[in-house]
KEFI-614749 format. One record per residue: residue number from 1; residue in one letter; chain; z, y, x of N, C-alpha, C in turn. Coordinates in steps of 0.05 Angstrom, whole numbers, plus 32768, in hexadecimal, padded with zeros to 4 digits. Layout:
residues N
R	n	res	chain	n.w	n.v	n.u	ca.w	ca.v	ca.u	c.w	c.v	c.u
R	NUM	A	A	Z	Y	X	Z	Y	X	Z	Y	X
...
This chain:
residues 221
R	n	res	chain	n.w	n.v	n.u	ca.w	ca.v	ca.u	c.w	c.v	c.u
R	1	X	A	7FFC	7FE9	8013	7FFF	8006	7FFF	8006	8018	800D
R	2	X	A	7FEF	8028	8011	7FF1	8047	8021	8006	8050	8012
R	3	X	A	800A	8062	8035	801F	8070	802E	801F	8092	801F
R	4	X	A	8033	8095	8016	802B	80AA	8000	8035	80CA	800F
R	5	X	A	801C	80DC	800E	8023	80F5	8019	802D	8103	8000
R	6	X	A	8040	8112	800A	804C	812A	7FF7	8046	8148	7FFF
R	7	X	A	803C	815A	7FF8	803A	8176	7FFA	8059	8186	8003
R	8	X	A	805B	8190	801A	8075	819C	8023	8089	81B2	8008
R	9	X	A	8097	81B1	7FFC	809F	81B6	7FE7	809D	81D7	7FE3
R	10	X	A	8098	81E7	7FD1	8095	81FF	7FD4	80B6	8219	7FD0
R	11	X	A	80B5	8225	7FE7	80D1	822E	7FE6	80DB	8236	7FCD
R	12	X	A	80EE	823A	7FC6	80F5	823E	7FAA	80ED	8264	7FA3
R	13	X	A	80F1	8270	7FB3	80E7	828B	7FAB	80C7	8287	7FA4
R	14	X	A	80C3	8285	7FB6	80A6	827A	7FA9	809D	8272	7F90
R	15	X	A	80A6	825D	7F91	80AB	824F	7F6F	80AC	825F	7F5A
R	16	X	A	80C2	8270	7F5A	80D2	827E	7F49	80BB	8298	7F4A
R	17	X	A	80B0	829E	7F5F	809C	82B6	7F55	807E	82AF	7F41
R	18	X	A	807A	8298	7F57	805F	8289	7F43	8065	8280	7F22
R	19	X	A	807B	8279	7F26	808B	827B	7F04	8080	8294	7EF0
R	20	X	A	8092	82A7	7F01	8098	82BE	7EF3	807E	82CC	7EF0
R	21	X	A	8064	82C8	7F00	804E	82DA	7EFB	804E	82EF	7F0F
R	22	X	A	8059	82EF	7F25	8065	8308	7F2E	805B	8308	7F4F
R	23	X	A	804F	82F0	7F51	8046	82EB	7F73	8030	82FB	7F75
R	24	X	A	801E	8300	7F5B	8006	8314	7F62	800E	832D	7F6B
R	25	X	A	8018	833B	7F58	8025	8355	7F5E	8036	8361	7F77
R	26	X	A	8045	8342	7F80	804C	8347	7FA0	803D	8349	7FB9
R	27	X	A	8026	8336	7FB0	8011	8335	7FC5	8002	834E	7FC8
R	28	X	A	7FFA	8358	7FB4	7FE9	8379	7FAE	7FFD	8389	7FC2
R	29	X	A	801A	8389	7FBC	8029	839B	7FCF	8029	83A5	7FE1
R	30	X	A	8028	8386	7FEA	802D	837C	800E	8010	8385	8010
R	31	X	A	7FFB	8383	8009	7FE3	8383	8010	7FE1	83A4	8014
R	32	X	A	7FE9	83B0	8004	7FE5	83D1	8005	7FFC	83D9	801C
R	33	X	A	800A	83CF	801D	8025	83D9	8037	8012	83D7	8050
R	34	X	A	8006	83BE	8054	7FF0	83B8	806E	7FD8	83D2	806B
R	35	X	A	7FCE	83D1	8056	7FC0	83E4	8059	7FCC	8408	805E
R	36	X	A	7FDC	8406	804B	7FE7	841E	805A	7FF1	8425	806F
R	37	X	A	7FF9	840F	807C	8007	840F	8098	7FE9	8415	80AB
R	38	X	A	7FD6	8402	80A6	7FC8	8409	80B4	7FB7	841F	80B8
R	39	X	A	7FB4	842E	80A2	7FA6	844C	809E	7FBB	845B	80AD
R	40	X	A	7FCD	845D	80AB	7FE7	8470	80BE	7FE0	8464	80DA
R	41	X	A	7FE0	8451	80E0	7FD6	844B	80FD	7FB9	844F	8107
R	42	X	A	7FA9	8455	80FB	7F92	845A	80FB	7F8F	847F	8102
R	43	X	A	7FA1	848C	80EE	7FA0	84B0	80E9	7FB3	84AE	8109
R	44	X	A	7FC6	84A1	810F	7FDA	84AB	8121	7FC7	849F	8145
R	45	X	A	7FB2	8498	813E	7FA1	848A	8158	7F91	849D	8157
R	46	X	A	7F86	84A7	8143	7F77	84C1	8142	7F80	84DD	8150
R	47	X	A	7F99	84DB	8146	7FAB	84FD	8150	7FAB	84F9	8170
R	48	X	A	7FBA	84DF	8175	7FB9	84DD	818F	7F9C	84E5	81A0
R	49	X	A	7F8B	84DC	8194	7F71	84D6	819E	7F6E	84F5	81A3
R	50	X	A	7F6F	8508	8189	7F68	851E	8189	7F73	8539	81A4
R	51	X	A	7F93	8525	81A4	7FA0	8530	81BC	7F9A	852E	81D6
R	52	X	A	7F89	8514	81DF	7F84	8516	81F5	7F6B	851E	81FA
R	53	X	A	7F5A	8526	81E7	7F3E	8538	81E5	7F47	854F	81ED
R	54	X	A	7F5D	8557	81E7	7F65	8577	81EA	7F73	857E	8204
R	55	X	A	7F79	856C	820A	7F82	856D	8229	7F75	8563	823E
R	56	X	A	7F5A	8550	8233	7F45	855D	8249	7F38	8572	824A
R	57	X	A	7F34	857C	8234	7F1E	858E	822E	7F2F	85AF	8232
R	58	X	A	7F46	85B1	8234	7F55	85C3	8235	7F4D	85DD	8249
R	59	X	A	7F48	85D8	8264	7F3D	85EE	8271	7F21	85F4	8263
R	60	X	A	7F13	85E9	8256	7EF6	85F5	8250	7EF9	8603	8231
R	61	X	A	7F0A	85FA	8223	7F14	8603	8208	7F26	861C	820D
R	62	X	A	7F37	861A	821B	7F4F	8633	8221	7F3D	8648	8233
R	63	X	A	7F2D	8645	824D	7F20	8652	8254	7F39	865C	8270
R	64	X	A	7F4A	8652	8270	7F58	864E	8283	7F5A	8641	8297
R	65	X	A	7F5B	864C	82AC	7F55	8634	82CD	7F6E	8632	82D9
R	66	X	A	7F6D	8616	82D5	7F91	860D	82E2	7F94	8614	8304
R	67	X	A	7F85	8610	830E	7F8C	8623	8330	7F97	8640	8327
R	68	X	A	7F8E	864C	831C	7F97	8667	8311	7FAD	866B	82FB
R	69	X	A	7FAA	8659	82EA	7FBC	865E	82CE	7FCA	8645	82CB
R	70	X	A	7FD6	8639	82DA	7FDD	8619	82D4	7FF0	8619	82C0
R	71	X	A	8008	8630	82C7	8021	8631	82B0	8013	863B	8294
R	72	X	A	7FFB	8646	8290	7FFB	864C	8279	7FE7	8641	8267
R	73	X	A	7FDB	862D	827E	7FC6	861A	8276	7FD5	85FC	8270
R	74	X	A	7FE8	85FF	8270	8006	85E7	826E	8008	85E7	8255
R	75	X	A	8014	8604	8250	8022	8610	8234	800E	8609	8221
R	76	X	A	7FF3	8614	8224	7FE2	8615	8215	7FD9	85FA	8204
R	77	X	A	7FDB	85E7	8216	7FDA	85C9	8213	7FEC	85BD	81FF
R	78	X	A	800C	85C3	8208	8029	85B7	8201	8027	85C9	81DA
R	79	X	A	8019	85DC	81DD	801F	85EB	81BE	800B	85E2	81B2
R	80	X	A	7FF5	85D9	81B5	7FE6	85C9	81A5	7FDF	85AD	819F
R	81	X	A	7FF1	859C	81B4	7FF4	8579	81AE	8004	8579	8199
R	82	X	A	7FFA	8567	8186	8000	855B	8167	8018	8544	8161
R	83	X	A	8019	8530	817B	801D	8519	8182	8036	8518	8190
R	84	X	A	804C	8508	8188	805F	8508	819A	8053	84F1	81B1
R	85	X	A	8041	84E4	81B1	8034	84D0	81C5	8027	84E5	81D5
R	86	X	A	801A	84F5	81CC	8003	850F	81D4	8018	851D	81ED
R	87	X	A	802B	8526	81E1	8047	853C	81F6	8054	8528	8209
R	88	X	A	804C	850B	8205	805D	84FC	821C	8049	84F1	822E
R	89	X	A	8034	84F1	8226	8022	84F1	8233	801C	8502	824D
R	90	X	A	801E	8518	823C	8018	8534	8250	8035	8537	8264
R	91	X	A	8048	853D	8255	805E	853D	8267	805E	852C	8280
R	92	X	A	8053	850E	827D	8057	84F7	828F	8041	8504	82A7
R	93	X	A	802C	850B	829A	8019	851D	82B7	802F	852C	82C9
R	94	X	A	8031	8545	82BA	8049	8554	82CA	8058	8543	82E2
R	95	X	A	8063	8530	82DA	8078	8526	82EA	8063	8517	8309
R	96	X	A	804A	8518	8301	8045	8506	8315	8033	851F	832C
R	97	X	A	802A	8515	8348	801B	8526	835A	7FFD	8525	834B
R	98	X	A	7FFA	8540	8357	7FD8	8547	834B	7FC8	852E	8349
R	99	X	A	7FC3	8523	8367	7FB1	8507	8366	7FB6	84F6	834E
R	100	X	A	7FC8	84EF	834D	7FD2	84E3	833C	7FCF	84E3	8325
R	101	X	A	7FD7	84FE	831D	7FD3	850E	8300	7FB1	8505	82FC
R	102	X	A	7F9C	850E	830C	7F81	8509	8301	7F7C	84EB	82FB
R	103	X	A	7F7F	84DA	830E	7F7E	84CB	830C	7F89	84B2	82F2
R	104	X	A	7FA1	84BC	82E5	7FAE	84B8	82D2	7F9E	84BF	82BE
R	105	X	A	7F9E	84D7	82BA	7F89	84E4	82A2	7F75	84D8	829D
R	106	X	A	7F69	84D8	82B0	7F42	84D1	82B4	7F48	84B4	82A8
R	107	X	A	7F53	84A4	82B2	7F54	8484	82A8	7F63	8486	8285
R	108	X	A	7F75	8493	8281	7F78	8494	8263	7F63	84A0	8254
R	109	X	A	7F54	84B4	8264	7F3A	84B5	8252	7F20	84AA	8250
R	110	X	A	7F1C	849F	8265	7F0A	848A	8262	7F0D	846E	824B
R	111	X	A	7F2C	846B	8256	7F30	8452	8239	7F30	845C	8223
R	112	X	A	7F29	846F	821B	7F2B	8480	8204	7F11	848D	81FD
R	113	X	A	7EFB	8480	820A	7EE2	848B	8209	7ED6	849F	8209
R	114	X	A	7EE5	84B1	821D	7EDE	84CC	8226	7ED3	84CD	8239
R	115	X	A	7EB3	84D4	8243	7EA5	84D2	8258	7EA7	84E4	826C
R	116	X	A	7EB3	84FB	825C	7EC2	8512	8273	7EE2	851F	8271
R	117	X	A	7EE6	8528	8281	7F02	852E	827E	7F0B	854E	8297
R	118	X	A	7F08	8565	828C	7F01	857A	829C	7F22	857F	82A2
R	119	X	A	7F36	8578	8292	7F52	8578	82A0	7F53	856A	82B8
R	120	X	A	7F4E	8556	82B3	7F57	8548	82D7	7F40	8547	82E6
R	121	X	A	7F2B	8553	82E1	7F18	8561	82F3	7F29	857A	830C
R	122	X	A	7F39	8587	82F4	7F4C	859C	82FF	7F5B	8592	830B
R	123	X	A	7F6C	8581	8304	7F80	8578	831B	7F73	8568	8336
R	124	X	A	7F5F	855C	832B	7F52	8551	8344	7F4D	856B	835D
R	125	X	A	7F44	857E	834C	7F3D	8594	8364	7F58	85A4	836F
R	126	X	A	7F64	85A5	835B	7F85	85AD	8368	7F8D	859E	8382
R	127	X	A	7F8B	8587	837C	7F91	8572	8391	7F8B	8579	83A9
R	128	X	A	7F6F	857C	83A7	7F5D	8583	83C1	7F62	85A0	83CB
R	129	X	A	7F68	85AC	83BD	7F76	85CB	83C3	7F85	85C5	83D5
R	130	X	A	7F9A	85BD	83C8	7FB7	85AF	83D5	7FB6	85AE	83EF
R	131	X	A	7FA6	8593	83EF	7FA7	8582	840A	7F9A	8597	8421
R	132	X	A	7F87	85A7	8418	7F72	85B7	8425	7F8A	85CF	842D
R	133	X	A	7F9F	85DB	841E	7FB1	85EC	842C	7FC7	85E0	8438
R	134	X	A	7FCC	85D2	8438	7FDE	85C5	844D	7FD6	85BB	8463
R	135	X	A	7FBB	85AC	8465	7FA9	85B1	8480	7FAD	85CD	8493
R	136	X	A	7F9D	85DD	847E	7F99	85F1	8491	7FB9	8605	849A
R	137	X	A	7FC4	85FF	8489	7FE1	860F	8491	7FEA	8605	84A9
R	138	X	A	7FE4	85E7	84A8	7FEF	85D6	84C8	7FDC	85E2	84DE
R	139	X	A	7FC3	85ED	84D9	7FAB	85EA	84EE	7FB6	860E	84F8
R	140	X	A	7FC3	8617	84E2	7FC4	8637	84F0	7FE5	8636	84EB
R	141	X	A	7FF1	8625	84FD	8007	862C	8504	800F	8626	851F
R	142	X	A	8018	862E	8534	8023	8635	854D	8035	861A	8551
R	143	X	A	8041	860E	853F	8058	85F4	8542	8043	85DF	854B
R	144	X	A	802B	85E2	8538	8017	85CB	853A	800D	85C5	8553
R	145	X	A	8009	85DC	8569	8000	85E7	857D	8013	85EE	8596
R	146	X	A	8027	85E7	8595	8038	85F4	85AE	8028	85F9	85C3
R	147	X	A	8033	860D	85CE	8030	8620	85E9	8015	862A	85ED
R	148	X	A	8004	8623	85D5	7FEF	862D	85CD	7FDE	864C	85E0
R	149	X	A	7FF0	865B	85DD	7FF6	867A	85E4	7FED	867D	85FE
R	150	X	A	7FF7	8661	860F	7FF7	8663	862C	7FE1	865E	8636
R	151	X	A	7FCF	8652	8622	7FB4	8643	8630	7FA0	8655	8634
R	152	X	A	7F85	8646	8641	7F7B	865E	8641	7F67	864C	862C
R	153	X	A	7F53	865D	8623	7F3C	8659	8610	7F34	863F	860A
R	154	X	A	7F28	8636	861A	7F1B	861B	8619	7F32	8609	8618
R	155	X	A	7F4B	860C	861D	7F59	85F5	861B	7F68	85FC	8605
R	156	X	A	7F6A	860B	85F8	7F72	8616	85E0	7F5F	8608	85C8
R	157	X	A	7F44	860D	85CD	7F2E	85FF	85BB	7F33	85E2	85BB
R	158	X	A	7F30	85D3	85D8	7F3E	85B6	85D7	7F54	85AC	85C6
R	159	X	A	7F69	85BF	85CC	7F82	85B2	85BB	7F79	85B6	859D
R	160	X	A	7F6A	85CB	8596	7F6C	85CB	8579	7F54	85BA	856D
R	161	X	A	7F42	85B7	857A	7F2E	85A1	8576	7F3B	857D	856F
R	162	X	A	7F49	857B	858A	7F5D	8563	858A	7F68	8552	8571
R	163	X	A	7F77	856E	8567	7F90	856E	854E	7F74	856C	8533
R	164	X	A	7F5A	857E	8530	7F4E	8574	8527	7F46	855A	8516
R	165	X	A	7F3C	8552	8531	7F31	852F	8529	7F3F	8522	8531
R	166	X	A	7F53	8527	8529	7F6C	8516	8517	7F6E	8517	850A
R	167	X	A	7F61	8528	84F5	7F68	852E	84D9	7F50	851C	84C8
R	168	X	A	7F5F	851A	84B0	7F46	850E	849E	7F24	8517	8497
R	169	X	A	7F19	8504	849E	7EFE	850D	849E	7EF0	8516	8481
R	170	X	A	7F01	8520	846F	7EFE	852A	8455	7F05	8538	8450
R	171	X	A	7F21	854A	846C	7F2C	855E	8468	7F1E	8579	846E
R	172	X	A	7F25	858E	8467	7F18	85A6	846C	7F18	85B2	848A
R	173	X	A	7F2B	85AA	8495	7F33	85B1	84B0	7F1E	85A9	84BF
R	174	X	A	7F0F	8591	84BA	7EFE	857A	84CA	7EE7	8588	84C7
R	175	X	A	7EE1	85A0	84B3	7EC0	85B2	84B3	7EC1	85C5	84C8
R	176	X	A	7EDD	85CD	84D0	7EE6	85E4	84E2	7EDD	85D7	84F8
R	177	X	A	7EDE	85C2	8508	7EDA	85BE	8526	7EC2	85C8	852D
R	178	X	A	7EA6	85C1	851E	7E8D	85C9	8527	7E90	85ED	8530
R	179	X	A	7E92	85FC	8516	7E8F	861B	8517	7EA5	8621	852C
R	180	X	A	7EC1	861B	8532	7ED0	861F	8550	7EC3	861C	8565
R	181	X	A	7EB4	8609	8563	7EB1	85F6	857D	7E8D	860B	8581
R	182	X	A	7E81	8618	8574	7E70	8626	8574	7E71	8645	857B
R	183	X	A	7E88	864B	8578	7E91	8667	8570	7E91	866E	858D
R	184	X	A	7E82	8688	858F	7E82	8699	85AF	7E97	86A4	85BB
R	185	X	A	7EB0	86A0	85B0	7EC5	86AD	85C2	7EE2	86A8	85AC
R	186	X	A	7EF9	86B6	85B7	7F12	86AF	85A8	7F13	86B9	8588
R	187	X	A	7F08	86D5	858E	7F08	86E3	8573	7EFF	86D4	8560
R	188	X	A	7EEA	86CC	8568	7ED1	86C4	8554	7EE0	86AD	854A
R	189	X	A	7EEC	8695	855D	7EFA	8681	854F	7F16	868B	8540
R	190	X	A	7F20	869C	8540	7F38	86A8	8533	7F32	86B9	8513
R	191	X	A	7F16	86C1	851E	7F0D	86CA	8501	7F07	86B0	84EB
R	192	X	A	7EF9	869A	84FF	7EF4	867F	84E6	7F0C	8679	84E0
R	193	X	A	7F25	867A	84EC	7F3A	8671	84E2	7F4D	867B	84D1
R	194	X	A	7F44	8694	84D1	7F4A	86AC	84BA	7F3D	86A3	849D
R	195	X	A	7F27	86A5	84A7	7F15	869A	848B	7F1F	8685	847E
R	196	X	A	7F22	8673	848B	7F2B	8658	8481	7F4B	8659	846D
R	197	X	A	7F51	866D	8478	7F76	866B	8479	7F73	867F	844D
R	198	X	A	7F5E	8695	8459	7F5D	86A4	8445	7F57	8697	8428
R	199	X	A	7F3C	8684	842A	7F2F	867D	841A	7F40	8665	8409
R	200	X	A	7F50	8662	8413	7F70	864B	8408	7F89	8661	8403
R	201	X	A	7F82	8678	83FE	7F9F	868B	83F7	7FB7	8689	8412
R	202	X	A	7FAC	8682	8429	7FBF	868B	843E	7FB7	869F	8447
R	203	X	A	7FCC	86AF	844C	7FC2	86CF	8455	7FD1	86D5	8477
R	204	X	A	7FDC	86BC	8486	7FE3	86B9	849E	7FD5	86A8	84AA
R	205	X	A	7FCD	86AD	84C8	7FCA	8698	84D4	7FCD	8699	84F3
R	206	X	A	7FDF	8690	84FF	7FF2	8692	8516	7FE2	868C	8528
R	207	X	A	7FD3	8672	8521	7FBD	866D	8541	7FA4	867D	853D
R	208	X	A	7F99	868B	852A	7F8B	869A	8532	7F8F	86B2	853A
R	209	X	A	7F9F	86BC	853C	7FAD	86D4	8540	7FB1	86CD	8560
R	210	X	A	7FBD	86B2	8568	7FC1	86B1	858D	7F9F	86A6	8599
R	211	X	A	7F8E	869C	8587	7F73	8693	8590	7F59	86B5	858E
R	212	X	A	7F6C	86C8	8582	7F60	86E9	858E	7F6A	86F2	85A5
R	213	X	A	7F7E	86E6	85AD	7F90	86EE	85C5	7F87	86E2	85E4
R	214	X	A	7F8A	86ED	85F4	7F8B	86E2	860F	7FA0	86D0	8612
R	215	X	A	7FA3	86BF	862A	7FB2	86AF	862F	7FCE	86C5	863E
R	216	X	A	7FE5	86B9	862D	7FFB	86C4	8636	8008	86B9	8654
R	217	X	A	7FFD	86C6	8666	8009	86BA	867F	8026	86BF	868D
R	218	X	A	8040	86AB	868D	8052	86AA	8691	8055	86B1	86AD
R	219	X	A	8065	86C1	86B6	806F	86D2	86D1	8085	86C3	86D6
R	220	X	A	808D	86AE	86D6	80A1	8698	86D8	8095	8684	86EE
R	221	X	A	80AB	8680	8707	809D	8668	8713	8098	8651	8703
């Protein structure tokens, strides 16, 4: 005789709902709740997307330049963010170094389907400018070249060129090596150094001052 299979017993609450005829309306309410929740999630996602677009496009839309108006541009973005998630994302960017801000924001923008992100570009350019400023500050500091003022012009140039050759190949100071070598004299080299410093909003360059002067000869034995 074959084995008799029986279905699993129906839970009591479900059996009661079937008998009472209330199961259909309950499922309908549950489905409506899911629809409402999905719609809410979609709206929240769209608002976050809007915040991300606003952050990326801020330099173009606001007309503010990050390098000159970083504080005003930051406040402009804050005032227009519409979601807590957008606010947290923007706040997290400010805690990162400039280089990391650019890569993080660009990554989020690409994940959201944005092909461009001017704000990430602005962070990247600011990072390059900051690195260039640090390098030129070192180049202009006599602490980098101890005893420079006591050397003759050819040895001064040699000391500076040796230091430049040790810097990153894509750094701004590497681009100064050839013009410094080709310059006619110390004054011309000083002008090149001052021009590089002024271009980065550095208004003093001690090495340029030394290069424009003859060697200091000590009378001590």
